[in-house]
C-alpha positions in Angstrom: -65.4 -24.5 -35.6 -68.4 -23.8 -33.7 -69.3 -20.8 -31.7 -68.8 -20.8 -28.0 -71.4 -19.8 -25.6 -71.1 -16.8 -23.3 -70.8 -19.1 -20.3 -67.9 -21.1 -21.9 -66.2 -17.8 -22.8 -66.4 -16.6 -19.2 -65.0 -20.0 -18.0 -62.1 -19.7 -20.5 -61.4 -16.1 -19.5 -61.6 -17.1 -15.8 -59.0 -19.9 -16.4 -56.8 -17.5 -18.3 -57.1 -14.8 -15.6 -56.1 -17.4 -13.0 -53.1 -18.4 -15.0 -52.1 -14.7 -15.5 -52.5 -14.0 -11.8 -50.2 -17.0 -11.0 -47.6 -15.7 -13.5 -47.9 -12.2 -12.1 -47.4 -13.5 -8.5 -44.4 -15.5 -9.6 -42.9 -12.5 -11.4 -43.6 -10.4 -8.3 -41.9 -12.9 -6.1 -38.9 -13.1 -8.4 -38.7 -9.3 -8.6 -38.8 -9.0 -4.8 -36.0 -11.6 -4.5 -33.9 -9.8 -7.1 -34.4 -6.5 -5.2 -33.3 -8.1 -1.9 -30.3 -9.6 -3.6 -29.3 -6.3 -5.2 -29.7 -4.5 -1.8 -27.4 -7.1 -0.2 -24.9 -6.8 -3.0 -24.9 -3.0 -2.7 -24.2 -3.4 1.1 -21.4 -5.9 0.5 -19.9 -3.6 -2.2 -20.0 -0.6 0.2 -18.3 -2.7 3.0 -15.6 -3.9 0.5 -14.9 -0.3 -0.7 -14.8 1.0 2.9 -12.3 -1.8 3.8 -10.2 -1.1 0.7 -10.1 2.6 1.4 -9.2 2.0 5.0 -6.3 -0.3 4.0 -5.1 2.3 1.5 -5.1 5.0 4.2 -3.3 2.7 6.6 -0.6 2.1 3.9 -0.2 5.9 3.5 -2.2 6.3 0.3 -4.8 9.0 -0.3 -8.4 7.9 -1.1 -8.2 9.3 -4.6 -5.3 7.1 -5.6 -6.5 4.2 -7.7 -6.3 0.8 -6.1 -4.7 -0.5 -9.3 -1.8 1.9 -8.6 -1.6 0.8 -5.0 -1.6 -2.8 -5.9 1.1 -2.4 -8.6 3.3 -0.5 -6.1 2.8 -3.1 -3.4 3.6 -6.0 -5.7 6.8 -4.2 -6.8 7.8 -3.6 -3.2 7.0 -7.3 -2.4 9.2 -8.4 -5.3 12.1 -6.1 -4.1 11.7 -7.4 -0.6 11.8 -11.1 -1.8 14.9 -10.4 -3.9 16.6 -8.7 -0.9 15.5 -11.6 1.4 16.9 -14.1 -1.1 20.2 -12.2 -1.3 20.5 -12.1 2.5 19.7 -15.8 2.8 22.2 -16.6 0.0 24.9 -14.6 1.8 24.0 -16.2 5.2 24.1 -19.6 3.6 27.6 -19.0 2.3 29.0 -17.6 5.5 29.9 -20.0 8.2 31.4 -17.7 10.9 31.3 -14.0 11.4 35.0 -13.7 10.5 34.1 -15.0 7.0 31.7 -12.2 6.4 33.1 -9.9 3.7 32.9 -6.2 4.7 30.3 -5.5 1.9 28.2 -8.5 3.1 28.2 -7.4 6.7 26.7 -4.1 5.7 24.0 -5.9 3.8 23.1 -8.1 6.8 22.2 -5.2 9.1 18.6 -4.3 9.7 19.4 -0.7 8.7 20.5 -1.8 5.3 17.2 -3.6 4.8 15.3 -0.4 5.9 17.5 1.8 3.7 17.1 -0.5 0.7 13.4 -1.4 1.0 12.0 1.5 2.9 9.7 1.9 5.8 7.8 5.1 5.0 4.2 5.8 4.1 2.8 3.3 1.6 5.6 0.9 2.3 5.6 -2.3 4.3 6.7 -2.0 7.9 10.1 -3.7 7.9 11.1 -2.6 11.4 12.7 -5.6 13.2 
């Protein structure tokens, strides 16, 4: 290997500096894009949390109640509602005329029975007919 001249060394360093500047510019561009993306995601997360908290309050839950708890209770109530609705439909399907409604079934078919059974208070679905 031979020795390089001072001029050749300066040219090599100039090429290397140009490459490093290009890499630095690309890294800076990517960092800026990542910061903008992060800022947008933080805004979206804030909007989502605000919407979720508003929905919890509308359903009668306090802000400090975990959404997992709210979701579990809502699913349980939805399942109860579905079971009650299926029971009512089953009774309605079997009954041809009002005179055929057994006394126990007629109590079930009233809107008040649905409200008494499935509720209509804070944190519960609005079942008012």
